[in-house]
C-alpha positions in Angstrom: -218.7 -44.7 15.7 -219.6 -45.3 19.6 -220.8 -43.0 21.8 -217.6 -42.6 23.5 -215.9 -41.3 20.4 -219.2 -39.1 19.6 -218.8 -37.5 23.4 -214.6 -36.9 22.4 -215.3 -35.5 19.2 -217.8 -33.2 20.5 -215.5 -32.1 23.3 -212.8 -31.4 20.6 -215.0 -29.7 18.4 -215.6 -27.2 21.4 -212.3 -26.7 22.0 -211.2 -25.6 18.9 -213.9 -23.1 18.6 -213.2 -21.8 21.6 -209.6 -21.4 20.7 -210.7 -20.1 17.4 -213.0 -17.4 18.9 -209.9 -16.7 21.6 -207.6 -15.6 18.4 -210.1 -13.5 16.4 -210.7 -11.3 19.6 -207.1 -10.7 19.6 -206.7 -10.2 16.0 -209.9 -7.6 16.0 -208.9 -5.6 18.7 -205.5 -4.7 16.2 -205.2 -1.6 14.4 -204.7 -0.9 10.9 -201.8 0.4 8.8 -198.5 0.5 11.0 -200.1 -1.7 13.6 -202.0 -5.0 14.0 -204.6 -5.6 11.1 -207.3 -8.4 11.2 -205.5 -10.8 10.0 -202.1 -10.2 12.1 -201.3 -13.2 14.2 -203.7 -15.6 12.2 -203.3 -19.3 12.7 -201.9 -18.7 16.3 -204.6 -18.7 19.1 -202.3 -18.6 22.0 -202.7 -16.8 24.8 -200.7 -13.3 25.3 -201.2 -13.2 28.8 -197.5 -13.9 29.3 -197.8 -17.2 31.6 -194.5 -18.3 31.7 -195.7 -21.4 33.5 -193.2 -23.3 36.3 -189.8 -21.9 37.6 -190.7 -18.4 37.3 -191.2 -17.7 40.9 -188.6 -16.6 43.2 -186.0 -15.1 40.6 -186.1 -11.8 40.0 -186.0 -10.5 36.5 -182.4 -8.8 36.0 -182.2 -5.1 36.4 -180.7 -2.6 34.1 -179.9 0.8 33.6 -182.4 3.2 32.9 -180.7 4.8 29.7 -180.6 8.1 28.2 -183.9 8.4 26.3 -186.3 7.5 29.1 -189.5 9.8 29.3 -191.8 10.3 32.9 -195.3 8.7 32.2 -197.1 11.0 30.2 -199.1 8.7 27.8 -201.4 6.8 28.9 -202.3 4.1 26.7 -201.8 0.6 25.5 -201.5 1.3 21.9 -198.4 3.0 21.8 -197.7 2.4 17.8 -198.8 6.0 16.2 -197.4 6.4 12.6 -194.9 4.2 13.1 -194.3 1.4 10.6 -193.3 -1.8 11.5 -194.3 -5.5 12.1 -197.1 -5.3 14.5 -195.7 -6.6 18.2 -198.4 -7.3 20.9 -196.6 -7.7 23.9 -198.2 -9.4 27.2 -196.3 -9.2 30.7 -197.2 -10.3 33.5 -195.8 -8.5 36.9 -195.6 -10.9 39.7 -194.2 -10.6 43.8 -190.6 -12.5 43.1 -191.1 -13.7 46.9 -194.7 -14.9 46.7 -195.2 -15.5 43.2 -198.9 -13.3 43.9 -200.0 -11.1 41.0 -199.4 -7.3 41.3 -202.5 -5.0 40.7 -202.7 -1.5 39.5 -198.7 -1.5 38.7 -197.9 1.3 36.3 -195.8 -0.2 33.5 -193.9 1.7 31.5 -192.4 0.7 27.7 -190.3 2.7 25.8 -188.5 2.0 22.7 -186.6 3.2 19.4 -188.3 2.5 15.5 -187.8 0.1 13.0 -184.7 2.4 12.0 -183.2 3.2 15.3 -184.8 6.4 16.1 -186.2 7.3 19.7 -189.2 9.6 20.1 -188.6 12.4 21.9 -185.0 12.6 20.5 -185.1 12.5 16.8 -182.2 15.1 16.1 -179.9 12.1 17.8 -180.9 10.3 14.5 -180.1 6.6 14.9 -180.3 5.6 18.6 -177.9 8.9 19.0 -175.1 6.5 17.3 -174.1 8.8 14.2 -177.6 9.0 12.4 -177.9 12.8 12.8 -177.2 15.8 10.8 -173.7 15.4 9.5 -171.6 18.5 11.4 -171.1 21.9 9.1 -168.4 24.4 8.8 -164.7 23.8 10.1 -163.3 21.3 12.3 -162.1 22.6 15.7 -158.5 23.1 16.5 -156.6 23.6 19.5 -156.9 21.6 22.8 -160.5 20.8 24.0 -161.9 22.5 27.4 -164.4 21.6 29.7 -166.6 18.8 30.5 -166.2 15.4 27.9 -169.2 14.9 26.0 -171.5 12.1 27.2 -172.9 11.1 24.1 -171.1 8.0 22.7 -171.6 5.6 20.0 -175.2 3.2 19.6 -177.3 6.2 22.4 -175.4 8.7 24.2 -174.3 6.5 27.4 -176.1 6.0 30.5 -176.9 9.0 31.3 -180.4 10.7 31.3 -181.1 13.2 28.2 -183.6 16.1 28.3 -185.9 15.5 25.4 -185.1 17.5 22.2 -188.8 17.3 20.6 -192.5 17.0 21.4 -193.0 13.4 19.6 -194.0 10.6 22.1 -194.7 7.6 19.5 -193.3 4.0 20.9 -194.0 5.0 24.1 -196.9 4.4 26.8 -197.9 3.6 30.2 -200.5 1.0 31.6 -201.8 -0.2 34.6 -201.7 -3.9 35.2 -205.1 -5.7 36.0 -205.6 -8.5 39.3 -203.9 -10.8 37.6 -200.8 -8.6 37.1 -201.6 -8.6 33.2 -200.7 -5.6 31.2 -200.7 -5.8 27.0 -199.3 -3.2 24.6 -199.5 -2.8 21.1 -196.4 -1.6 19.5 -194.1 -2.7 16.3 -191.3 -4.7 16.5 -188.2 -2.4 17.6 -185.3 -1.9 15.2 -181.5 -1.6 16.1 -178.9 1.0 16.3 -174.9 0.8 16.7 -174.2 -0.8 19.7 -177.1 -2.0 20.9 -179.1 -5.2 20.1 -183.0 -5.3 19.6 -184.5 -4.1 22.8 -187.4 -2.5 24.6 -186.9 -0.7 27.7 -189.2 -1.4 30.7 -190.0 0.4 34.4 -192.6 -0.9 36.8 -194.1 1.2 39.5 -196.1 0.4 42.6 -197.7 2.0 45.7 -198.9 5.0 43.5 -202.5 6.6 42.8 -204.3 6.4 40.1 -206.1 9.7 39.3 -208.0 11.3 36.3 -204.9 12.7 35.5 -202.6 9.8 35.8 -200.1 8.0 38.1 -198.7 9.8 41.0 -196.1 9.1 43.5 -195.0 5.4 44.3 -191.4 4.1 43.2 -190.0 2.1 40.4 -189.0 -1.3 41.7 -187.9 -2.2 38.4 -186.2 -1.1 35.6 -185.2 -3.8 33.2 -185.0 -4.5 29.5 -186.7 -7.0 27.0 -184.6 -8.2 24.5 -185.5 -10.6 21.3 -184.1 -13.6 20.1 -181.4 -13.5 17.1 -183.8 -15.7 14.6 -186.5 -13.4 15.2 -184.6 -10.0 14.3 -182.6 -11.8 11.4 -186.4 -12.5 9.5 -187.1 -8.9 10.8 -184.4 -7.6 8.8 -185.3 -8.8 5.8 -188.5 -7.0 6.0 -189.1 -3.3 5.2 -188.4 -0.6 6.6 -186.2 -2.7 8.6 -184.3 -3.4 5.8 -183.4 0.1 5.1 -181.7 0.0 8.2 -177.8 0.5 7.4 -176.7 0.5 11.2 -174.6 -1.7 12.1 -176.0 -4.3 14.3 -174.8 -5.9 17.7 -175.9 -9.4 18.3 -177.6 -10.8 21.3 -174.4 -12.7 22.2 -172.1 -9.3 21.9 -174.7 -7.0 23.9 -172.8 -5.8 27.1 -176.5 -4.7 28.7 -177.8 -8.5 28.1 -176.9 -10.6 30.9 -177.0 -13.7 28.5 -179.4 -15.5 31.0 -182.4 -16.0 29.2 -186.0 -15.6 30.3 -184.9 -14.1 33.6 -182.4 -11.5 31.9 -185.7 -10.1 29.8 -185.7 -12.6 26.6 -188.8 -12.6 25.3 -190.8 -15.7 24.4 -191.6 -15.1 20.6 -194.6 -16.2 18.5 -195.2 -15.8 14.8 -195.0 -17.1 11.6 -191.3 -18.3 10.4 -193.0 -18.2 6.9 -194.1 -14.5 7.1 -193.0 -12.4 10.3 -194.6 -9.3 8.9 -198.1 -11.0 9.7 -197.0 -9.9 13.1 -195.2 -11.2 16.7 -196.5 -11.9 19.9 -194.1 -11.4 22.8 -194.6 -12.4 26.6 -192.6 -12.6 29.5 -193.4 -12.8 33.3 -191.6 -9.9 35.6 -190.6 -11.1 38.7 -190.5 -7.9 40.8 -189.5 -7.1 44.5 -192.2 -4.6 45.1 -190.3 -3.1 48.1 -187.2 -2.7 46.5 -186.4 0.7 44.5 -184.9 -0.1 41.2 -185.1 3.7 39.3 -182.2 2.4 37.0 -179.9 5.1 38.1 -176.9 3.2 39.5 -173.9 1.7 37.9 -174.5 0.0 34.6 -174.5 -4.0 35.2 -171.3 -6.1 34.5 -170.9 -7.0 30.9 -171.6 -11.0 30.6 -168.2 -13.2 29.7 -170.0 -14.2 26.4 -170.2 -10.4 25.6 -167.9 -9.1 22.5 -165.2 -7.0 24.0 -165.7 -4.6 21.1 -169.3 -3.8 21.7 -170.3 -0.5 22.9 -170.8 -0.3 26.4 -173.5 2.0 26.7 -176.7 1.6 28.4 -179.1 3.6 26.1 
């Protein structure tokens, strides 16, 4: 073997050692039981820092409505799994100023989503996304002409207006700060689905506030959006328990009336997992481009459905 070949082989061995060490470090930081185990994501040494490469800057990530199930940042944590069962999900985000491409540090990032069978913490009596999963009505059906304001609930999660929490559960919710590179990582589980919506995660980005011993105070929300999952990954998850026991009618990504069908700018996550065994764990990543001077609290009118969305899909925004 020549000197050149020896040197090249040494460099390759060094590179592989670094990659393997990086993968082990991520796995070792996982959880046991309902979250990451030391074998989760084995064989995949990809970085989860959500670097999406060129072409991301100068593009705002799509805004959406907040939905009815937001609970203000009262859980400062990166591991939001608690006792929920499901496929481990490591979600890596990078928050940047969409105009300058510079990372936004010390932003407060909120995420929240339903569990594997479509239930939101804080709203367990709503059942599966508020779309019919709760207890059956009792007593005689009402008669006569209805009076008062019509109910705001509906298929798939109760419309876009906020609903007050009905219980003290807070699983699959959390807030954490971006580092100096704009990065933040959460450990959770792959979400399930409920009637009227495709699989998704809600997100808010808050800036100009202050981190104190009590948490994050002041500032404003400069982004309210949702992250989405491609159909291949969702179909794979549906073969795994407890997702397989979710009997709710599923809305596909192309049928969803909140996702704008624009791919990454619309919140479509980049996912990595073992195609032979998704149950081992999934890595999701995305660069989120925001306008830090804007106020996007998700309280406005919901976005118009895309032309490719099914006319039969529910237009609620939970």
